[in-house]
Backbone bond lengths (Angstrom), bond angles and torsions (degrees), N, CA, C in turn:
res aa  C-N    CA-C-N  psi(-1)  N-CA   C-N-CA  omega(-1)  CA-C   N-CA-C  phi
1 M - - - 1.345 - - 1.624 110.18 -
2 E 1.435 114.31 -42.99 1.436 120.23 -179.68 1.496 111.13 -63.78
3 K 1.406 120.91 -34.42 1.416 121.39 172.74 1.554 117.41 -61.05
4 L 1.389 110.89 -39.66 1.534 116.29 178.74 1.499 110.35 -70.79
5 N 1.360 117.00 -35.95 1.324 118.39 177.79 1.544 119.26 -65.35
6 F 1.451 110.58 -34.04 1.562 118.80 177.26 1.546 105.34 -69.20
7 S 1.317 116.73 -41.43 1.532 122.32 -170.86 1.475 104.13 -67.11
8 R 1.383 122.15 -46.23 1.443 120.80 177.25 1.508 115.87 -61.41
9 L 1.237 115.27 -44.79 1.526 122.06 172.19 1.456 114.77 -54.12
10 A 1.335 114.91 -43.78 1.571 121.19 178.24 1.477 103.19 -63.92
11 Q 1.353 124.55 -50.10 1.348 124.73 -173.90 1.541 109.39 -63.34
12 L 1.397 122.74 -40.52 1.397 120.55 176.56 1.546 115.88 -64.18
13 I 1.271 115.96 -36.10 1.418 118.52 179.08 1.510 111.74 -74.27
14 A 1.297 119.58 -36.44 1.428 121.07 172.03 1.482 114.06 -58.42
15 W 1.304 116.61 -51.70 1.505 121.89 177.13 1.593 112.31 -59.77
16 A 1.309 113.16 -38.82 1.526 120.33 -179.20 1.505 105.54 -63.92
17 S 1.325 119.00 -37.04 1.379 119.71 -175.42 1.543 115.07 -73.55
18 I 1.308 118.48 -24.50 1.431 115.52 175.90 1.594 105.25 -88.49
19 A 1.273 125.87 -20.55 1.416 122.32 170.50 1.511 110.09 -65.56
20 F 1.405 116.32 -41.49 1.469 117.25 178.96 1.518 111.61 -66.61
21 I 1.347 120.02 -39.50 1.368 124.02 178.89 1.359 115.38 -61.11
22 A 1.434 112.36 -38.25 1.612 118.92 -179.43 1.433 102.91 -72.22
23 Y 1.371 124.87 -37.88 1.433 117.87 -177.22 1.546 108.62 -68.80
24 A 1.335 118.74 -40.96 1.448 117.76 -174.10 1.594 110.45 -72.51
25 T 1.372 116.94 -24.59 1.441 125.15 174.29 1.535 113.06 -66.72
26 L 1.195 113.04 -47.26 1.476 122.19 -171.53 1.524 121.98 -104.91
27 T 1.347 116.33 -2.12 1.406 119.50 177.17 1.561 107.63 -83.70
28 R 1.285 117.55 177.31 1.505 123.74 -176.99 1.633 108.50 -57.58
29 V 1.198 112.74 142.65 1.535 117.20 -179.90 1.591 117.69 -62.11
30 G 1.432 110.93 -14.28 1.478 115.07 171.78 1.551 112.52 -62.48
31 F 1.358 117.17 -33.58 1.386 117.48 178.73 1.515 116.82 -58.04
32 V 1.368 111.63 -43.41 1.461 122.71 179.55 1.466 111.44 -68.23
33 Y 1.316 121.58 -38.72 1.455 128.21 171.18 1.483 115.96 -60.89
34 A 1.355 114.27 -45.25 1.430 120.23 176.38 1.510 112.17 -58.00
35 I 1.382 117.31 -40.41 1.528 121.19 -176.31 1.572 101.91 -74.88
36 Y 1.236 121.90 -40.21 1.452 122.19 179.03 1.555 112.87 -56.14
37 Y 1.301 116.28 -52.20 1.395 126.16 -176.45 1.531 110.10 -60.62
38 R 1.309 119.73 -35.65 1.376 124.80 173.83 1.420 118.18 -70.43
39 L 1.373 114.11 -34.78 1.469 120.11 -178.28 1.570 112.86 -87.17
40 A 1.299 114.07 -28.73 1.537 120.34 -165.11 1.450 104.26 -54.49
41 P 1.309 130.58 -45.59 1.558 121.37 -176.51 1.502 114.73 -57.46
42 Y 1.394 113.06 -31.20 1.489 120.51 -179.32 1.550 112.22 -81.92
43 L 1.337 115.83 -14.22 1.439 121.75 177.43 1.481 111.79 -108.93
44 M 1.241 118.83 34.04 1.502 124.02 -175.68 1.516 113.74 47.66
45 H 1.256 119.60 35.39 1.439 124.03 -179.23 1.419 117.66 47.54
46 I 1.317 117.36 49.36 1.413 123.89 178.54 1.640 106.80 -66.58
47 G 1.235 111.19 159.75 1.477 113.83 -173.82 1.589 109.11 -75.67
48 I 1.231 113.50 161.76 1.470 119.92 -177.76 1.536 111.55 -59.30
49 R 1.304 116.00 -38.67 1.603 115.63 178.65 1.562 113.09 -66.66
50 K 1.377 113.20 -39.82 1.517 110.97 176.44 1.591 110.44 -71.55
51 Y 1.281 120.03 -31.40 1.342 128.45 178.49 1.612 109.13 -61.63
52 A 1.251 111.64 -49.95 1.551 116.11 178.74 1.460 114.56 -68.05
53 A 1.332 118.64 -32.70 1.538 120.25 176.46 1.490 107.23 -66.87
54 M 1.353 116.24 -44.99 1.493 122.22 -175.75 1.523 105.62 -67.04
55 E 1.262 119.37 -46.19 1.478 124.01 -179.66 1.546 108.44 -56.01
56 H 1.364 117.70 -45.65 1.415 121.45 -177.94 1.524 112.33 -55.50
57 F 1.348 106.76 -55.33 1.522 120.09 -179.10 1.513 114.17 -58.35
58 V 1.428 116.13 -50.68 1.411 114.39 -179.52 1.560 117.54 -73.14
59 A 1.394 120.39 -27.19 1.407 125.66 178.03 1.473 102.56 -63.64
60 F 1.322 118.93 -59.00 1.307 116.13 -172.67 1.591 124.45 -73.15
61 A 1.505 112.76 -17.06 1.466 123.30 165.71 1.519 107.70 -66.04
62 V 1.289 118.49 -42.33 1.544 115.92 -177.75 1.493 105.78 -78.73
63 F 1.244 124.61 -28.02 1.559 124.14 172.93 1.458 110.15 -65.84
64 G 1.293 116.82 -49.45 1.565 119.85 173.75 1.429 115.40 -56.81
65 A 1.362 120.23 -37.97 1.500 128.74 -173.20 1.549 99.93 -72.28
66 L 1.265 118.05 -48.88 1.537 122.38 -169.98 1.576 103.47 -61.58
67 F 1.290 115.90 -53.17 1.558 112.91 -176.95 1.529 112.02 -65.37
68 C 1.342 122.79 -28.18 1.435 125.40 175.69 1.626 107.94 -65.08
69 V 1.248 113.82 -41.84 1.524 118.16 178.50 1.537 106.18 -66.85
70 A 1.374 116.84 -46.54 1.524 121.24 -172.81 1.537 108.29 -65.41
71 Y 1.296 117.83 -38.73 1.494 120.99 -173.33 1.519 111.23 -131.85
72 P 1.276 117.49 65.10 1.536 120.64 -171.03 1.394 116.22 -62.13
73 K 1.342 122.96 -22.85 1.396 121.57 -179.85 1.543 119.02 -103.04
74 R 1.485 110.40 14.55 1.396 115.63 177.04 1.479 115.58 -126.15
75 V 1.318 114.31 67.41 1.465 121.54 -173.17 1.378 111.09 -66.53
76 V 1.297 127.12 -34.43 1.428 125.84 -177.47 1.535 109.20 -72.89
77 T 1.186 119.59 -36.57 1.500 127.17 173.75 1.489 110.99 -65.73
78 I 1.275 116.34 -46.14 1.583 120.30 177.80 1.525 105.23 -68.58
79 C 1.176 127.50 -34.38 1.528 120.49 175.85 1.543 110.44 -72.14
80 C 1.247 120.28 -37.13 1.462 125.77 175.41 1.510 109.07 -59.09
81 V 1.315 117.35 -45.19 1.446 121.98 -175.81 1.486 108.17 -70.57
82 V 1.277 114.95 -59.85 1.478 123.64 -173.13 1.686 106.28 -58.34
83 F 1.320 117.87 -51.58 1.407 113.27 -171.25 1.538 110.85 -79.57
84 G 1.337 117.71 -25.33 1.378 123.79 176.90 1.577 107.09 -66.87
85 A 1.282 121.69 -46.44 1.363 129.79 178.73 1.508 109.76 -54.59
86 A 1.293 115.78 -48.24 1.439 121.62 -178.86 1.570 110.63 -56.45
87 I 1.374 109.54 -50.38 1.461 110.59 -176.71 1.544 114.97 -75.74
88 V 1.278 119.40 -34.16 1.457 120.57 177.24 1.450 109.30 -67.19
89 L 1.417 119.56 -44.00 1.493 117.22 179.27 1.401 112.69 -65.76
90 E 1.275 124.93 -37.67 1.350 122.41 168.82 1.366 122.85 -58.72
91 L 1.390 122.41 -40.79 1.394 130.48 170.50 1.509 109.39 -61.60
92 A 1.333 117.75 -48.90 1.536 122.36 -178.52 1.550 106.33 -59.95
93 Q 1.376 120.29 -28.54 1.464 118.71 -175.55 1.639 109.64 -71.23
94 T 1.340 112.60 -16.31 1.509 114.03 -179.93 1.509 108.12 -76.44
95 M 1.313 117.75 -14.12 1.513 118.76 -175.03 1.618 112.29 -93.99
96 T 1.438 112.88 -8.99 1.343 112.12 179.13 1.430 115.33 -88.49
97 P 1.371 122.31 152.07 1.483 120.63 -169.33 1.492 114.60 -71.83
98 D 1.323 125.54 -25.94 1.377 121.92 179.47 1.548 115.89 -118.25
99 R 1.270 116.77 15.21 1.398 122.18 174.18 1.390 116.44 -121.46
100 H 1.284 126.76 171.06 1.399 131.04 -177.99 1.558 109.30 -150.98
101 G 1.338 114.82 142.16 1.458 122.27 -179.90 1.522 105.70 -99.32
102 T 1.254 117.88 135.80 1.488 120.12 172.52 1.507 116.02 -126.56
103 L 1.312 120.59 164.69 1.392 120.18 -179.19 1.541 110.41 -76.14
104 I 1.262 119.06 -33.98 1.493 121.86 175.38 1.571 109.94 -58.37
105 D 1.363 113.42 -49.14 1.512 117.07 176.35 1.539 116.49 -55.54
106 A 1.370 111.44 -36.75 1.381 115.11 179.32 1.563 113.37 -72.73
107 I 1.306 111.54 -34.45 1.582 115.72 175.35 1.446 113.87 -63.91
108 Q 1.411 113.12 -42.25 1.465 120.18 178.16 1.553 110.53 -63.42
109 K 1.258 120.74 -38.58 1.437 126.69 176.69 1.522 112.30 -67.10
110 L 1.325 116.30 -43.25 1.504 123.35 178.49 1.528 102.18 -65.97
111 A 1.297 125.28 -50.55 1.364 122.69 -173.23 1.565 112.85 -59.53
112 G 1.306 111.21 -43.39 1.570 117.64 178.58 1.474 109.00 -64.34
113 G 1.291 120.90 -42.78 1.408 121.21 173.51 1.587 118.36 -56.68
114 A 1.336 111.44 -45.07 1.372 117.27 -176.17 1.650 105.90 -71.47
115 F 1.290 115.87 -35.83 1.527 118.09 176.09 1.472 109.87 -60.85
116 G 1.276 122.61 -46.91 1.439 128.40 -175.20 1.541 107.17 -60.01
117 I 1.305 113.41 -54.33 1.511 121.00 178.79 1.571 111.91 -51.53
118 L 1.349 113.44 -55.12 1.406 120.53 -177.14 1.594 110.77 -61.21
119 A 1.322 117.56 -41.00 1.362 121.54 -179.36 1.571 112.26 -59.00
120 V 1.254 113.20 -46.76 1.562 118.50 176.18 1.486 110.76 -64.54
121 K 1.246 119.26 -43.66 1.520 123.76 -170.45 1.696 101.52 -70.51
122 I 1.291 118.36 -38.68 1.413 117.05 175.41 1.490 113.31 -64.44
123 A 1.352 115.22 -45.23 1.538 120.79 179.23 1.492 108.26 -62.35
124 L 1.310 123.08 -38.69 1.476 123.15 176.38 1.570 113.85 -66.59
125 S 1.380 112.12 -35.01 1.501 118.32 178.42 1.497 104.71 -62.39
126 F 1.389 119.30 -49.91 1.461 120.74 -177.23 1.402 113.48 -63.40
127 W 1.394 119.18 -36.35 1.429 121.00 177.36 1.574 109.20 -62.64
128 H 1.231 114.07 -46.08 1.542 118.39 -177.09 1.464 112.26 -59.75
129 R 1.344 114.24 -36.21 1.541 118.18 -178.78 1.511 108.82 -76.01
130 R 1.274 119.46 -36.55 1.473 118.35 178.54 1.627 110.77 -76.22
131 H 1.255 117.30 -25.81 1.464 118.05 -166.64 1.657 101.67 -131.49
132 P 1.270 122.64 60.13 1.489 122.48 -171.83 1.507 110.61 -61.58
133 T 1.370 123.98 -24.94 1.458 122.62 -175.34 1.504 108.03 -93.86
134 Q 1.231 122.68 -10.30 1.402 126.95 -174.01 1.483 109.60 -109.85
135 E 1.381 116.02 148.55 1.420 115.79 178.91 1.500 104.41 -98.72
136 A 1.353 116.58 144.74 1.417 122.32 -174.85 1.535 110.98 -66.13
137 P 1.334 114.44 138.50 1.350 117.78 -172.45 1.621 118.09 -60.43
138 I 1.452 108.95 -24.51 1.441 115.18 177.51 1.404 117.41 -86.90
139 T 1.517 109.61 -10.64 1.632 112.00 177.63 1.486 111.98 -99.71
140 S 1.314 117.26 14.88 1.423 117.83 -176.63 1.411 111.35 -82.91
141 S 1.339 114.87 86.09 1.506 126.59 178.76 1.494 114.22 -131.66
142 T 1.236 117.44 119.58 1.443 118.19 172.92 1.411 116.16 -79.13
143 H 1.377 120.10 -7.32 1.402 123.14 -177.42 1.537 107.30 -115.74
144 G 1.301 123.68 19.30 1.417 113.36 176.81 1.426 119.66 171.88
C-alpha cells in the first residue's frame, strides 16, 4: 500500500509541475519579472537573459526528473511528454500578447528535460547495482 501511495503522490507532483510551468510560460511577462526581482539578490544579480536561460533549464530538468520518478518504466512516454511540452509551450507562447517563443528557449528547455531524465535514470541504475535484490524506492509503481 505504501508503494502505491508513493507512486500516486509522485504522479500528482509531476503533473502539477507541468501545470505550473505552463502557467508561468503563458501568463503575463510581469509574473516572470516579479520572480526574477525577488530572486536576483540571491543569484548575485545575474542579468535577466542568464536568469531566463537558467530558469528554462532548471524548470525542465526538475519536470523531467519528476516524470522519471513518477513513471520509471515508461522512458519513451516520459520523453514524449517532457520534450513535447517544451515545444508546445514555446509555440503557444508566440500566441500570447506580451511573450514570444524562441528556438534558443526551446533548446534550453529540451536540454533541461533531457538532463533531468538522464540524471534519474543514472541514479536508478546505480541503485539497482548496489541493491540488486531490492526494488528502488522511487521505482515502486504498480502502474508503470
